[in-house]
C-alpha positions in Angstrom: -0.5 -13.7 14.2 -2.7 -13.6 11.2 -4.0 -10.3 10.1 -7.2 -9.6 8.2 -6.7 -8.9 4.5 -8.1 -5.7 3.1 -10.7 -5.9 0.3 -9.3 -6.5 -3.3 -7.6 -3.5 -4.8 -8.8 -4.0 -8.4 -11.9 -1.8 -7.7 -9.7 1.0 -6.5 -7.3 0.8 -9.5 -10.2 0.6 -12.0 -12.0 3.6 -10.4 -8.9 5.7 -10.5 -8.1 4.8 -14.1 -11.6 5.7 -15.1 -11.6 8.9 -13.1 -8.5 10.0 -15.1 -10.0 9.0 -18.4 -7.3 6.4 -19.1 -8.2 3.3 -21.1 -7.0 -0.2 -20.2 -4.9 -0.3 -23.4 -3.5 3.2 -22.6 -2.5 2.2 -19.1 -1.0 -1.1 -20.3 1.0 0.8 -23.0 2.3 3.3 -20.4 3.7 0.7 -18.1 4.8 -1.9 -20.6 2.4 -4.8 -19.8 -0.5 -6.4 -21.6 -4.0 -5.0 -21.6 -5.1 -8.5 -20.5 -3.0 -8.3 -17.4 -4.5 -4.9 -16.4 -8.0 -6.3 -17.0 -7.3 -9.4 -14.9 -5.9 -7.3 -12.0 -8.9 -5.0 -12.1 -11.4 -7.9 -12.0 -9.4 -9.8 -9.3 -8.5 -12.6 -11.6 -4.8 -11.9 -11.0 -2.7 -10.2 -8.3 -0.1 -7.7 -9.4 3.6 -8.2 -8.5 5.3 -5.5 -6.5 6.9 -4.0 -9.6 3.6 -4.0 -11.5 1.7 -2.4 -8.6 4.3 0.4 -8.3 4.1 0.9 -12.0 0.3 1.2 -12.0 0.2 3.5 -9.0 2.9 5.7 -10.4 1.1 6.0 -13.8 -2.2 6.8 -12.1 -0.6 9.3 -9.6 -1.8 7.6 -6.4 0.3 6.4 -3.4 0.7 2.8 -2.4 -0.9 3.6 1.0 -4.1 4.7 -0.7 -4.5 1.1 -2.0 -5.1 -0.2 1.5 -8.6 0.0 3.0 -12.1 -0.5 1.6 -13.3 1.2 -1.6 -14.6 4.7 -1.0 -17.9 6.2 -2.1 -16.0 8.2 -4.8 -14.8 4.9 -6.2 -18.3 3.4 -6.2 -19.6 6.5 -8.0 -16.9 6.1 -10.6 -18.6 3.0 -11.9 -17.3 0.2 -9.7 -19.7 -2.8 -9.5 -21.5 -3.3 -6.2 -19.7 -6.6 -5.5 -16.3 -4.9 -5.7 -17.3 -1.9 -3.6 -19.4 -3.7 -1.0 -16.5 -5.3 1.0 -15.1 -3.4 4.0 -12.8 -3.5 6.9 -14.0 -2.6 10.4 -11.1 -0.4 11.4 -12.6 0.3 14.8 -12.8 -3.3 16.0 -11.7 -3.8 19.6 -12.0 -0.1 20.7 -11.8 0.3 24.5 -15.0 1.4 26.2 -15.3 5.2 26.1 -12.6 5.7 23.5 -13.2 8.5 21.0 -12.8 7.5 17.4 -13.0 10.2 14.7 -14.3 9.0 11.4 -13.4 11.4 8.5 -13.9 11.4 4.7 -11.1 10.3 2.4 -8.3 12.5 1.1 -9.0 14.7 -1.9 -8.0 13.1 -5.3 -4.7 15.2 -5.3 -3.7 13.4 -2.0 -4.3 16.5 0.2 -6.3 16.1 3.4 -10.0 17.1 3.3 -11.1 20.3 5.0 -12.9 18.3 7.7 -9.8 16.2 8.4 -7.6 19.4 8.6 -10.0 21.0 11.0 -10.3 17.9 13.2 -6.5 17.5 13.5 -6.1 21.2 14.3 -8.7 20.9 17.0 -7.0 17.9 18.4 -3.6 19.5 18.6 -4.2 21.7 21.7 -5.5 18.7 23.5 -2.3 16.8 23.0 -2.8 15.2 19.5 -5.1 12.5 18.2 -8.1 11.2 20.3 -7.4 8.2 22.6 -9.3 5.9 20.3 -7.4 7.0 17.2 -8.5 8.4 13.9 -10.0 6.7 10.9 -9.9 8.1 7.4 -12.6 6.6 5.2 -12.8 3.6 7.5 -9.1 3.2 7.7 -7.4 3.3 11.1 -4.4 5.6 11.3 -3.3 5.3 14.9 -1.9 6.2 17.3 -1.5 2.5 17.9 -2.1 -0.3 15.4 -2.3 -3.9 16.9 -1.4 -7.0 14.9 -5.2 -7.8 14.5 -5.8 -4.3 13.0 -3.2 -4.3 10.3 -4.4 -4.1 6.8 -2.8 -6.7 4.5 -2.1 -6.8 0.8 -1.2 -10.2 -0.7 0.6 -9.7 -4.0 1.8 -12.0 -6.8 5.0 -14.0 -6.5 4.7 -14.8 -2.8 4.9 -11.3 -1.3 2.8 -9.9 1.5 2.6 -6.3 2.8 1.2 -5.4 6.2 0.5 -1.7 6.8 2.0 -0.8 10.2 0.7 2.7 10.4 -0.2 5.9 8.5 -0.3 9.6 9.2 -2.9 11.9 7.5 -1.6 13.8 4.5 1.9 12.1 4.7 2.8 10.0 1.7 4.8 7.2 3.3 4.8 3.4 3.2 5.4 1.9 6.7 5.3 -1.9 6.0 6.0 -5.3 7.4 7.0 -7.3 4.3 7.2 -11.0 3.9 8.8 -12.8 1.0 8.0 -16.5 0.9 10.7 -18.9 -0.4 11.0 -18.2 -4.1 9.1 -14.9 -3.7 10.2 -12.0 -5.8 9.2 -8.4 -6.4 9.0 -8.9 -10.1 7.5 -12.1 -11.7 9.2 -11.0 -15.0 12.6 -10.7 -13.4 13.0 -7.1 -14.4 14.2 -4.4 -12.1 11.7 -1.7 -11.0 11.9 2.0 -10.4 9.5 4.2 -8.5 9.4 7.5 -6.6 10.7 7.8 -3.0 13.5 7.0 -0.7 13.5 3.4 0.5 14.7 2.2 3.9 14.6 -1.5 5.0 15.6 -3.6 7.9 15.6 -7.4 7.8 14.2 -9.2 10.8 14.5 -12.8 9.8 15.4 -14.9 6.7 17.4 -13.7 3.8 16.7 -11.4 0.9 18.7 -10.7 -2.3 18.6 -7.1 -3.3 19.5 -6.3 -6.9 20.4 -2.6 -7.0 21.6 -1.3 -10.4 24.4 -3.6 -11.4 25.2 -4.8 -7.9 23.7 -7.7 -5.9 23.5 -7.7 -2.1 22.6 -10.5 0.3 20.5 -9.2 3.2 20.5 -11.1 6.4 18.9 -10.5 9.8 20.1 -7.2 11.2 21.1 -5.8 7.8 19.6 -2.5 6.8 19.4 -0.8 3.4 18.6 2.7 2.2 18.6 4.1 -1.4 16.8 6.2 -3.8 13.9 4.1 -5.2 14.4 5.7 -8.7 17.4 3.4 -9.0 16.5 0.1 -10.7 16.1 -2.6 -8.0 14.4 -5.8 -7.2 14.1 -8.2 -4.3 13.9 -12.0 -4.2 14.1 -14.7 -1.6 16.4 -17.5 -2.7 16.3 -19.4 0.6 14.0 -22.0 1.9 12.6 -19.9 4.8 10.4 -16.8 4.7 12.2 -13.4 4.7 10.6 -10.8 6.9 11.5 -7.2 7.3 10.3 -3.7 8.1 10.3 -1.3 5.1 9.7 2.5 5.1 9.4 4.4 1.8 9.1 8.1 1.8 7.3 9.0 -1.4 7.9 12.1 -3.4 5.0 13.7 -5.3 5.3 16.7 -7.4 
């Protein structure tokens, strides 16, 4: 079932770079790519590969899950053009009649929940948790149930798609349904990537080749993996069928 794509992420990356006072050339130098590539990604003329997206998010100190969802007011104020900040996702579509949906501001720049979010969750706890209609943070639905139609989707370079399966406020995790099209790879350059976190994956269908350090593993339906994401690794689909799996990355932020 097709899921709606989230607005382009270039605006968010550019706003965060500007907020931190980092130049395009400086960011490009930090992660080992060309300034032209950074500019193309920020202006939506190019999509980042998995490895490049992790490199950028790590350099800017933001989590991957923060890249899902529409641009926030803070990003618009950081100098993002109106055409980049204007797109949005209706995270409350399809709410049942009478359901209570709480809409809250975004997390703070450090990734901590806002005071309003903390208060709302604390108030909900005695009543048994989240409201029946779920919670939205800056227009992004966080649960308790996410239907296929409500999933946010990121389409990356090299034939890779990420679908966000859920999120919890102030928890830095990536809970993703990933699809690698035939020939799809996590790194268009062929280089291995490293990023923060502990990575868990389960292959549902198709085949994926995992390069982990100096070893190569063929992952087939039913196979599971778990490893420290700081170890150099890469994925590629060498078969003629799409490879689909569920991935969970627990991020570590100092």
